[in-house]
C-alpha positions in Angstrom: -23.5 8.5 -2.8 -21.2 11.2 -1.0 -18.3 12.0 -1.9 -16.8 14.5 0.5 -14.0 13.6 2.5 -14.0 12.5 6.0 -13.8 15.9 8.2 -11.8 16.1 11.2 -14.7 15.9 13.7 -15.7 12.3 12.1 -12.0 11.0 11.6 -12.0 11.4 15.5 -15.1 9.3 15.8 -13.7 6.3 14.1 -10.4 6.6 16.1 -12.9 6.6 19.0 -14.0 3.6 17.8 -11.4 1.9 17.1 -12.0 2.0 13.8 -9.1 4.1 12.2 -5.8 4.7 13.5 -4.2 7.8 11.7 -0.7 8.1 10.2 1.7 10.9 9.9 0.7 13.1 6.3 3.3 11.4 3.7 6.0 12.6 2.0 4.8 15.4 -0.8 1.2 14.5 -0.5 -2.3 16.8 1.8 -3.8 13.0 2.2 -3.6 11.6 5.7 -3.1 8.3 5.7 -4.7 5.6 8.5 -4.9 2.4 8.8 -8.7 1.0 9.5 -9.4 -2.2 11.0 -11.3 -5.3 9.4 -13.9 -5.8 12.3 -15.7 -2.6 10.8 -16.3 -4.7 7.6 -17.1 -7.6 9.4 -20.9 -7.3 8.1 -19.6 -7.4 4.4 -17.6 -10.4 2.3 -13.9 -9.6 2.4 -12.2 -9.1 -1.1 -9.2 -11.2 -1.2 -6.6 -9.1 0.1 -3.8 -11.3 -1.3 -4.3 -10.5 -4.7 -4.5 -6.9 -4.8 -1.2 -5.2 -4.0 -0.4 -2.4 -1.6 -0.5 1.1 -2.4 2.4 3.9 -1.7 1.4 7.1 0.0 -1.6 9.0 0.8 -3.6 5.9 2.5 -5.1 4.1 4.9 -4.8 0.2 5.9 -7.4 -1.9 5.7 -6.9 -5.4 8.2 -9.5 -8.2 7.3 -9.4 -9.7 10.5 -10.9 -13.0 9.3 -7.6 -13.9 7.9 -5.2 -12.5 9.9 -5.3 -9.2 12.2 -1.6 -7.3 10.7 -2.9 -7.9 7.3 -4.7 -5.6 4.9 -5.1 -4.0 2.3 -4.0 -0.1 2.2 -6.8 2.2 0.2 -6.8 6.1 -0.3 -8.6 8.4 1.8 -9.7 10.8 -0.6 -11.0 9.5 -3.5 -10.3 12.4 -5.4 -7.0 12.2 -5.2 -3.5 11.4 -7.1 -3.5 8.4 -4.9 -6.6 6.8 -5.8 -5.5 6.4 -9.6 -2.2 4.9 -7.9 -4.7 2.5 -5.8 -6.1 2.3 -9.5 -2.5 0.6 -10.8 -1.4 3.5 -12.0 2.8 4.9 -11.1 3.0 7.1 -8.9 4.4 9.8 -11.7 1.8 9.3 -13.9 -0.8 9.4 -11.3 0.3 12.9 -9.9 0.2 14.0 -14.3 -3.0 12.6 -14.5 -4.3 14.0 -11.7 -3.4 17.5 -12.0 -4.7 17.4 -16.0 -7.9 15.8 -14.4 -7.8 18.6 -11.9 -7.8 21.5 -13.9 -9.4 20.4 -16.5 -12.9 23.0 -17.1 -15.7 21.5 -17.4 -14.4 18.7 -14.8 -15.5 14.9 -16.1 -15.8 12.1 -13.7 -12.1 11.0 -12.5 -12.7 7.3 -13.6 -13.9 9.3 -17.4 -10.4 11.0 -17.3 -8.6 7.9 -16.5 -10.7 5.4 -19.4 -9.6 8.7 -22.0 -5.5 8.0 -21.0 -6.2 4.4 -21.1 -7.7 5.1 -24.7 -4.7 5.8 -25.8 -3.4 2.5 -25.9 -5.1 2.5 -29.5 -3.4 5.1 -30.8 0.3 3.6 -29.4 -0.5 0.1 -30.7 -1.3 1.8 -34.6 2.1 4.1 -34.4 4.0 1.1 -33.6 2.9 -2.6 -35.2 6.1 -4.1 -33.3 4.8 -2.9 -30.0 3.6 -5.4 -27.5 0.8 -5.3 -25.5 2.9 -5.2 -21.8 4.9 -2.1 -23.5 1.7 -0.3 -24.5 0.5 -0.8 -20.8 4.2 0.0 -19.3 3.9 3.1 -21.6 0.7 3.9 -20.1 2.2 3.9 -16.7 0.7 1.0 -15.9 2.2 -1.4 -12.6 3.6 -4.4 -13.4 0.5 -6.2 -11.4 -1.7 -4.5 -13.5 0.2 -5.5 -16.1 0.1 -9.4 -15.6 -4.0 -9.2 -14.4 -4.8 -7.3 -17.7 -2.6 -9.4 -19.7 -3.9 -13.2 -17.8 -7.5 -12.1 -18.4 -6.9 -12.0 -22.7 -4.2 -15.0 -23.0 -7.1 -17.2 -24.0 -8.7 -14.6 -26.2 -7.6 -13.3 -30.2 -5.1 -10.8 -28.5 -6.2 -7.1 -29.8 -5.5 -3.7 -27.6 -9.2 -3.3 -28.1 -9.8 -6.3 -26.1 -6.5 -5.4 -23.7 -8.1 -1.9 -22.9 -11.7 -3.8 -22.2 -10.1 -5.7 -19.1 -8.2 -2.8 -18.6 -11.0 -0.3 -17.9 -13.3 -3.1 -16.4 -10.2 -3.8 -13.5 -10.1 -0.3 -12.5 -13.7 0.5 -12.9 -14.0 -2.6 -10.0 -11.6 -0.7 -8.4 -12.2 2.1 -8.0 -16.2 1.3 -7.2 -14.9 -0.7 -4.5 -13.0 1.9 -2.9 -15.7 4.5 -3.1 -17.7 1.5 -1.9 -15.5 1.4 1.9 -15.0 4.9 2.2 -19.0 5.4 1.7 -19.0 3.1 4.4 -16.6 4.9 6.7 -17.6 8.1 5.7 -22.2 7.2 6.7 -20.7 5.2 10.0 -19.4 8.4 11.5 -22.1 10.6 10.3 -24.3 8.4 12.0 -22.2 8.1 15.5 -21.7 12.3 15.4 -25.5 12.5 15.0 -26.4 9.5 18.1 -23.9 11.7 20.6 -26.3 14.9 19.4 -29.4 13.4 20.5 -28.0 12.5 23.8 
């Protein structure tokens, strides 16, 4: 699956097909923003956008028209970006710090694997202070409140253990990352196909 960002030509195709509406560059970010409408994803099962909070900068909004033409989720336009880490569920400052460290790492590993390395530090935080709550551990990792709630809700009926908390945290991160990658792949595949068809005319 290609992970290269949209080229300017591919982006223009999506605009012409009324799939993408570009927005200005966000403040202090090189990642462009835009709106992607739900009709493009009509052949797919729409996720429950009401349970997924919007990310902040450097995103595109995906609108699920089967629910409402004005309701959507925001996703980063570039997979390998600090906005992706923020979209996964981390605070903006932590997202940029993690991306900067990952971007300068040699040899480089996968972005999601690098984020897993960050969440693994939860065990160390717990060992350093036996009295620290699981929520405080997640907060110290820079996990957004909504993801703290989601993670702790999943472990509420289980024996409280930081390993279980980390498991469910990583599981949510993986699900969101793979979903994001699939949506970006669909956008690029559509644009590439349309450009190929245009070249044959």
